[in-house]
ZATORSE-966456 format. One record per residue (C-alpha): residue number from 1; residue in one letter; x, y, z. Coordinates in steps of 0.5 Angstrom, whole numbers, plus 500, padded with zeros to 3 digits. Layout:
BEGIN
<NUM; "a"; <X; Y; Z>>,
...
//
This chain:
BEGIN
<1; "x"; <423; 611; 849>>,
<2; "x"; <415; 614; 848>>,
<3; "x"; <418; 618; 842>>,
<4; "x"; <423; 612; 839>>,
<5; "x"; <416; 606; 840>>,
<6; "x"; <412; 611; 836>>,
<7; "x"; <416; 610; 831>>,
<8; "x"; <414; 603; 831>>,
<9; "x"; <406; 605; 829>>,
<10; "x"; <408; 609; 824>>,
<11; "x"; <403; 610; 820>>,
<12; "x"; <397; 609; 826>>,
<13; "x"; <396; 617; 827>>,
<14; "x"; <392; 616; 833>>,
<15; "x"; <397; 610; 836>>,
<16; "x"; <403; 615; 834>>,
<17; "x"; <400; 620; 838>>,
<18; "x"; <399; 618; 844>>,
<19; "x"; <406; 616; 845>>,
<20; "x"; <407; 624; 842>>,
<21; "x"; <403; 625; 849>>,
<22; "x"; <405; 621; 854>>,
<23; "x"; <413; 625; 852>>,
<24; "x"; <409; 631; 852>>,
<25; "x"; <407; 630; 858>>,
<26; "x"; <414; 627; 862>>,
<27; "x"; <418; 632; 858>>,
<28; "x"; <419; 640; 858>>,
<29; "x"; <424; 642; 852>>,
<30; "x"; <424; 638; 845>>,
<31; "x"; <427; 632; 844>>,
<32; "x"; <434; 631; 841>>,
<33; "x"; <433; 624; 839>>,
<34; "x"; <431; 626; 832>>,
<35; "x"; <434; 629; 828>>,
<36; "x"; <432; 637; 827>>,
<37; "x"; <435; 635; 819>>,
<38; "x"; <430; 629; 818>>,
<39; "x"; <425; 629; 812>>,
<40; "x"; <418; 628; 815>>,
<41; "x"; <415; 623; 812>>,
<42; "x"; <421; 619; 808>>,
<43; "x"; <420; 623; 802>>,
<44; "x"; <414; 621; 800>>,
<45; "x"; <410; 627; 797>>,
<46; "x"; <403; 624; 800>>,
<47; "x"; <401; 624; 806>>,
<48; "x"; <394; 621; 804>>,
<49; "x"; <398; 615; 802>>,
<50; "x"; <401; 615; 808>>,
<51; "x"; <396; 616; 813>>,
<52; "x"; <389; 612; 810>>,
<53; "x"; <389; 606; 813>>,
<54; "x"; <382; 604; 812>>,
<55; "x"; <375; 604; 808>>,
<56; "x"; <371; 609; 811>>,
<57; "x"; <375; 612; 816>>,
<58; "x"; <377; 618; 811>>,
<59; "x"; <375; 624; 815>>,
<60; "x"; <377; 621; 822>>,
<61; "x"; <384; 621; 820>>,
<62; "x"; <383; 627; 817>>,
<63; "x"; <381; 630; 823>>,
<64; "x"; <385; 626; 828>>,
<65; "x"; <391; 628; 825>>,
<66; "x"; <389; 636; 826>>,
<67; "x"; <389; 634; 832>>,
<68; "x"; <396; 630; 833>>,
<69; "x"; <401; 635; 829>>,
<70; "x"; <401; 640; 835>>,
<71; "x"; <403; 634; 840>>,
<72; "x"; <410; 632; 835>>,
<73; "x"; <411; 639; 834>>,
<74; "x"; <411; 641; 842>>,
<75; "x"; <416; 635; 841>>,
<76; "x"; <420; 637; 835>>,
<77; "x"; <419; 644; 833>>,
<78; "x"; <417; 645; 825>>,
<79; "x"; <418; 639; 824>>,
<80; "x"; <413; 637; 818>>,
<81; "x"; <410; 643; 819>>,
<82; "x"; <404; 643; 814>>,
<83; "x"; <402; 636; 813>>,
<84; "x"; <395; 636; 817>>,
<85; "x"; <394; 642; 811>>,
<86; "x"; <397; 638; 805>>,
<87; "x"; <393; 631; 808>>,
<88; "x"; <386; 635; 808>>,
<89; "x"; <387; 638; 802>>,
<90; "x"; <388; 631; 798>>,
<91; "x"; <382; 629; 801>>,
<92; "x"; <379; 635; 799>>,
<93; "x"; <382; 634; 791>>,
<94; "x"; <380; 625; 792>>,
<95; "x"; <373; 628; 792>>,
<96; "x"; <374; 633; 787>>,
<97; "x"; <373; 640; 791>>,
<98; "x"; <378; 643; 789>>,
<99; "x"; <377; 651; 791>>,
<100; "x"; <377; 647; 798>>,
<101; "x"; <385; 643; 797>>,
<102; "x"; <387; 650; 794>>,
<103; "x"; <385; 653; 801>>,
<104; "x"; <388; 648; 805>>,
<105; "x"; <395; 649; 800>>,
<106; "x"; <396; 655; 801>>,
<107; "x"; <395; 654; 809>>,
<108; "x"; <400; 648; 807>>,
<109; "x"; <405; 652; 804>>,
<110; "x"; <406; 658; 809>>,
<111; "x"; <407; 653; 815>>,
<112; "x"; <412; 650; 811>>,
<113; "x"; <415; 655; 807>>,
<114; "x"; <415; 660; 815>>,
<115; "x"; <419; 653; 818>>,
<116; "x"; <424; 652; 813>>,
<117; "x"; <420; 644; 811>>,
<118; "x"; <422; 643; 804>>,
<119; "x"; <419; 637; 805>>,
<120; "x"; <412; 640; 806>>,
<121; "x"; <414; 645; 801>>,
<122; "x"; <414; 639; 796>>,
<123; "x"; <407; 636; 798>>,
<124; "x"; <404; 643; 797>>,
<125; "x"; <405; 644; 791>>,
<126; "x"; <404; 636; 789>>,
<127; "x"; <397; 637; 791>>,
<128; "x"; <396; 645; 787>>,
<129; "x"; <399; 642; 780>>,
<130; "x"; <395; 636; 781>>,
<131; "x"; <389; 640; 782>>,
<132; "x"; <392; 644; 776>>,
<133; "x"; <392; 640; 772>>,
<134; "x"; <385; 636; 773>>,
<135; "x"; <382; 643; 771>>,
<136; "x"; <387; 643; 765>>,
<137; "x"; <392; 648; 767>>,
<138; "x"; <400; 645; 765>>,
<139; "x"; <404; 651; 764>>,
<140; "x"; <406; 651; 772>>,
<141; "x"; <409; 644; 772>>,
<142; "x"; <416; 644; 769>>,
<143; "x"; <417; 652; 773>>,
<144; "x"; <415; 649; 779>>,
<145; "x"; <419; 642; 780>>,
<146; "x"; <425; 647; 776>>,
<147; "x"; <425; 650; 782>>,
<148; "x"; <423; 645; 787>>,
<149; "x"; <430; 642; 785>>,
<150; "x"; <434; 647; 785>>,
<151; "x"; <431; 648; 792>>,
<152; "x"; <433; 641; 794>>,
<153; "x"; <441; 642; 792>>,
<154; "x"; <442; 649; 794>>,
<155; "x"; <439; 645; 802>>,
<156; "x"; <443; 638; 800>>,
<157; "x"; <437; 635; 802>>,
<158; "x"; <438; 629; 796>>,
<159; "x"; <433; 624; 798>>,
<160; "x"; <427; 630; 796>>,
<161; "x"; <430; 629; 788>>,
<162; "x"; <427; 622; 787>>,
<163; "x"; <421; 625; 791>>,
<164; "x"; <420; 630; 785>>,
<165; "x"; <421; 625; 780>>,
<166; "x"; <416; 621; 782>>,
<167; "x"; <410; 627; 782>>,
<168; "x"; <413; 629; 775>>,
<169; "x"; <412; 621; 774>>,
<170; "x"; <406; 621; 776>>,
<171; "x"; <403; 628; 771>>,
<172; "x"; <406; 625; 764>>,
<173; "x"; <402; 619; 766>>,
<174; "x"; <396; 622; 768>>,
<175; "x"; <397; 626; 761>>,
<176; "x"; <398; 619; 757>>,
<177; "x"; <407; 621; 757>>,
<178; "x"; <409; 616; 760>>,
<179; "x"; <416; 618; 757>>,
<180; "x"; <418; 625; 759>>,
<181; "x"; <419; 621; 767>>,
<182; "x"; <425; 621; 769>>,
<183; "x"; <429; 615; 766>>,
<184; "x"; <430; 612; 773>>,
<185; "x"; <423; 611; 773>>,
<186; "x"; <420; 611; 765>>,
<187; "x"; <426; 604; 765>>,
<188; "x"; <423; 600; 771>>,
<189; "x"; <429; 602; 776>>,
<190; "x"; <426; 603; 781>>,
<191; "x"; <431; 600; 786>>,
<192; "x"; <436; 606; 784>>,
<193; "x"; <433; 610; 789>>,
<194; "x"; <434; 614; 795>>,
<195; "x"; <427; 612; 798>>,
<196; "x"; <426; 610; 805>>,
<197; "x"; <421; 605; 805>>,
<198; "x"; <416; 608; 808>>,
<199; "x"; <415; 612; 801>>,
<200; "x"; <416; 606; 797>>,
<201; "x"; <408; 604; 796>>,
<202; "x"; <407; 610; 793>>,
<203; "x"; <413; 610; 789>>,
<204; "x"; <411; 603; 786>>,
<205; "x"; <404; 606; 785>>,
<206; "x"; <407; 611; 781>>,
<207; "x"; <411; 606; 777>>,
<208; "x"; <404; 602; 775>>,
<209; "x"; <401; 608; 773>>,
<210; "x"; <407; 609; 768>>,
<211; "x"; <406; 602; 766>>,
<212; "x"; <398; 603; 764>>,
<213; "x"; <400; 609; 760>>,
<214; "x"; <406; 605; 756>>,
<215; "x"; <400; 600; 754>>,
<216; "x"; <406; 594; 758>>,
<217; "x"; <399; 592; 760>>,
<218; "x"; <401; 584; 762>>,
<219; "x"; <408; 587; 766>>,
<220; "x"; <403; 591; 770>>,
<221; "x"; <398; 584; 771>>,
<222; "x"; <404; 580; 774>>,
<223; "x"; <406; 585; 779>>,
<224; "x"; <400; 585; 783>>,
<225; "x"; <403; 579; 787>>,
<226; "x"; <408; 582; 790>>,
<227; "x"; <404; 590; 790>>,
<228; "x"; <400; 586; 794>>,
<229; "x"; <405; 585; 800>>,
<230; "x"; <408; 591; 799>>,
<231; "x"; <402; 595; 800>>,
<232; "x"; <400; 591; 807>>,
<233; "x"; <407; 592; 810>>,
<234; "x"; <404; 598; 814>>,
<235; "x"; <396; 599; 811>>,
<236; "x"; <395; 604; 806>>,
<237; "x"; <389; 603; 803>>,
<238; "x"; <390; 609; 797>>,
<239; "x"; <394; 605; 794>>,
<240; "x"; <391; 598; 794>>,
<241; "x"; <385; 602; 791>>,
<242; "x"; <389; 605; 785>>,
<243; "x"; <393; 598; 785>>,
<244; "x"; <385; 595; 784>>,
<245; "x"; <383; 601; 778>>,
<246; "x"; <390; 600; 774>>,
<247; "x"; <390; 592; 774>>,
<248; "x"; <382; 593; 772>>,
<249; "x"; <384; 597; 766>>,
<250; "x"; <389; 593; 764>>,
<251; "x"; <386; 587; 765>>,
<252; "x"; <380; 590; 759>>,
<253; "x"; <386; 592; 755>>,
<254; "x"; <388; 584; 755>>,
<255; "x"; <381; 581; 753>>,
<256; "x"; <380; 579; 761>>,
<257; "x"; <373; 582; 762>>,
<258; "x"; <371; 579; 767>>,
<259; "x"; <377; 580; 771>>,
<260; "x"; <377; 587; 770>>,
<261; "x"; <370; 588; 773>>,
<262; "x"; <372; 584; 779>>,
<263; "x"; <377; 589; 780>>,
<264; "x"; <374; 595; 779>>,
<265; "x"; <368; 593; 784>>,
<266; "x"; <373; 591; 789>>,
<267; "x"; <376; 599; 788>>,
<268; "x"; <370; 601; 788>>,
<269; "x"; <367; 598; 795>>,
<270; "x"; <374; 600; 799>>,
<271; "x"; <374; 607; 796>>,
<272; "x"; <367; 610; 795>>,
<273; "x"; <365; 610; 803>>,
<274; "x"; <370; 616; 803>>,
<275; "x"; <368; 618; 797>>,
<276; "x"; <374; 617; 793>>,
<277; "x"; <373; 620; 786>>,
<278; "x"; <379; 622; 784>>,
<279; "x"; <383; 615; 782>>,
<280; "x"; <377; 613; 778>>,
<281; "x"; <377; 620; 774>>,
<282; "x"; <385; 620; 773>>,
<283; "x"; <383; 612; 770>>,
<284; "x"; <378; 613; 766>>,
<285; "x"; <381; 613; 759>>,
<286; "x"; <382; 606; 762>>,
<287; "x"; <376; 603; 766>>,
<288; "x"; <370; 609; 763>>,
<289; "x"; <367; 604; 759>>,
<290; "x"; <367; 599; 765>>,
<291; "x"; <364; 604; 770>>,
<292; "x"; <358; 604; 765>>,
<293; "x"; <357; 598; 766>>,
<294; "x"; <357; 598; 774>>,
<295; "x"; <353; 604; 774>>,
<296; "x"; <347; 600; 775>>,
<297; "x"; <350; 596; 781>>,
<298; "x"; <350; 598; 788>>,
<299; "x"; <354; 605; 788>>,
<300; "x"; <350; 608; 781>>,
<301; "x"; <350; 614; 784>>,
<302; "x"; <357; 615; 787>>,
<303; "x"; <359; 612; 779>>,
<304; "x"; <355; 617; 776>>,
<305; "x"; <359; 623; 781>>,
<306; "x"; <365; 618; 777>>,
<307; "x"; <363; 620; 770>>,
<308; "x"; <360; 627; 771>>,
<309; "x"; <368; 629; 774>>,
<310; "x"; <371; 624; 768>>,
<311; "x"; <367; 629; 762>>,
<312; "x"; <371; 635; 767>>,
<313; "x"; <378; 631; 766>>,
<314; "x"; <377; 628; 758>>,
<315; "x"; <376; 636; 757>>,
<316; "x"; <382; 639; 761>>,
<317; "x"; <386; 633; 758>>,
<318; "x"; <384; 635; 751>>,
<319; "x"; <386; 643; 753>>,
<320; "x"; <393; 641; 756>>,
<321; "x"; <394; 635; 750>>,
<322; "x"; <393; 642; 744>>,
<323; "x"; <396; 647; 748>>,
<324; "x"; <402; 643; 751>>,
<325; "x"; <403; 637; 747>>,
<326; "x"; <400; 639; 741>>,
<327; "x"; <397; 632; 740>>,
<328; "x"; <390; 629; 742>>,
<329; "x"; <388; 623; 747>>,
<330; "x"; <388; 617; 745>>,
<331; "x"; <382; 615; 749>>,
<332; "x"; <384; 608; 748>>,
<333; "x"; <380; 608; 742>>,
<334; "x"; <382; 603; 736>>,
<335; "x"; <384; 605; 729>>,
<336; "x"; <378; 603; 727>>,
<337; "x"; <374; 606; 733>>,
<338; "x"; <379; 612; 732>>,
<339; "x"; <376; 612; 724>>,
<340; "x"; <369; 611; 725>>,
<341; "x"; <369; 617; 731>>,
<342; "x"; <372; 623; 726>>,
<343; "x"; <367; 620; 721>>,
<344; "x"; <361; 620; 725>>,
<345; "x"; <363; 628; 729>>,
<346; "x"; <365; 630; 722>>,
<347; "x"; <357; 629; 721>>,
<348; "x"; <356; 623; 717>>,
<349; "x"; <350; 618; 718>>,
<350; "x"; <352; 611; 720>>,
<351; "x"; <351; 608; 712>>,
<352; "x"; <355; 613; 710>>,
<353; "x"; <361; 611; 713>>,
<354; "x"; <359; 605; 713>>,
<355; "x"; <360; 606; 705>>,
<356; "x"; <366; 609; 706>>,
<357; "x"; <370; 603; 710>>,
<358; "x"; <367; 597; 706>>,
<359; "x"; <363; 595; 714>>,
<360; "x"; <356; 593; 716>>,
<361; "x"; <352; 599; 718>>,
<362; "x"; <352; 594; 724>>,
<363; "x"; <359; 594; 725>>,
<364; "x"; <360; 601; 724>>,
<365; "x"; <354; 602; 730>>,
<366; "x"; <358; 598; 735>>,
<367; "x"; <365; 601; 734>>,
<368; "x"; <361; 607; 735>>,
<369; "x"; <357; 604; 741>>,
<370; "x"; <365; 602; 744>>,
<371; "x"; <368; 609; 742>>,
<372; "x"; <362; 613; 747>>,
<373; "x"; <364; 607; 752>>,
<374; "x"; <371; 609; 752>>,
<375; "x"; <370; 616; 752>>,
<376; "x"; <365; 616; 758>>,
<377; "x"; <361; 620; 753>>,
<378; "x"; <355; 617; 756>>,
<379; "x"; <348; 622; 755>>,
<380; "x"; <342; 619; 750>>,
<381; "x"; <342; 626; 746>>,
<382; "x"; <348; 630; 743>>,
<383; "x"; <353; 624; 742>>,
<384; "x"; <356; 626; 736>>,
<385; "x"; <357; 633; 738>>,
<386; "x"; <361; 630; 744>>,
<387; "x"; <365; 627; 740>>,
<388; "x"; <366; 633; 735>>,
<389; "x"; <368; 636; 742>>,
<390; "x"; <374; 631; 745>>,
<391; "x"; <377; 629; 738>>,
<392; "x"; <378; 637; 737>>,
//
């Protein structure tokens, strides 16, 4: 009964573990109440998404997970092996600590492969691929996902096929290639899935990222109310943070600047107590200008860190666009802004650009300022050199 009751407290690590500890005190053998072949995490490739509930609690939640999993393993030998390392690695990744994230990924992969836990093998690889892409490495993405699909088919854990699709869609959305995602996700057929409910919030977060990359801004904005309800069935704070960032990017693109600022401020207020930089960095193409506008606010130091990481992600993204897709990222520039920025990168003065494009110098200056903001170029000097580097 204690084991069964623990599932009623899903997503509350401390409460779940209290049941598991009482069960351990009552039993001298593993339980038969849970199938040894059940997929730990319900198919979600992110442990952090599932178990991060409240602002300012991330370090404590990671510690509680590490303390709690041994009691779960006593009841269900090996099931979910490596989950605590995945969660800790994701927390490091959120803060831009790639080395620490990689160490946790290897720990998770060792435990998961040793105990045949394909769900955690997938989560560990997703952690690794996200870190690699953020550092400009794409070559391992397709081979890794192909190998994982082969393993899923061989072991007949078919629910994980859609989990792999979610991982793939996330990476392609961040790289501005949303139509490379699986058809059912690209087309928004979210009901065509074997995923169990606890993993559906992350599915919707992935779809929001796809809509943003597809430029379907009004459609994304219209989903807010339903998404809020979904993310609060079980408190999944990271989904809410991503939602507010996605909404900020979409609202800014449709000319609702004030609403965009409100949503981004809300995301910062929730995320910064735990120094969760990555959601903002991943969406820098849509919110860099907004972040610059908010830099003089209460999170000045943290936004400065985000903007530094944004610059690193832009360089990594540019490298992947050239090597993997043969193109350069758009940075959300209008055609006019891109043309002016390219001329500026070539060394032309504002006066020369104005003459070539039949514009006033003040209009050229305004367009350049907008381009600098969208591309996250915040330094006072060498802005045109930064343009040249980013535009290739």
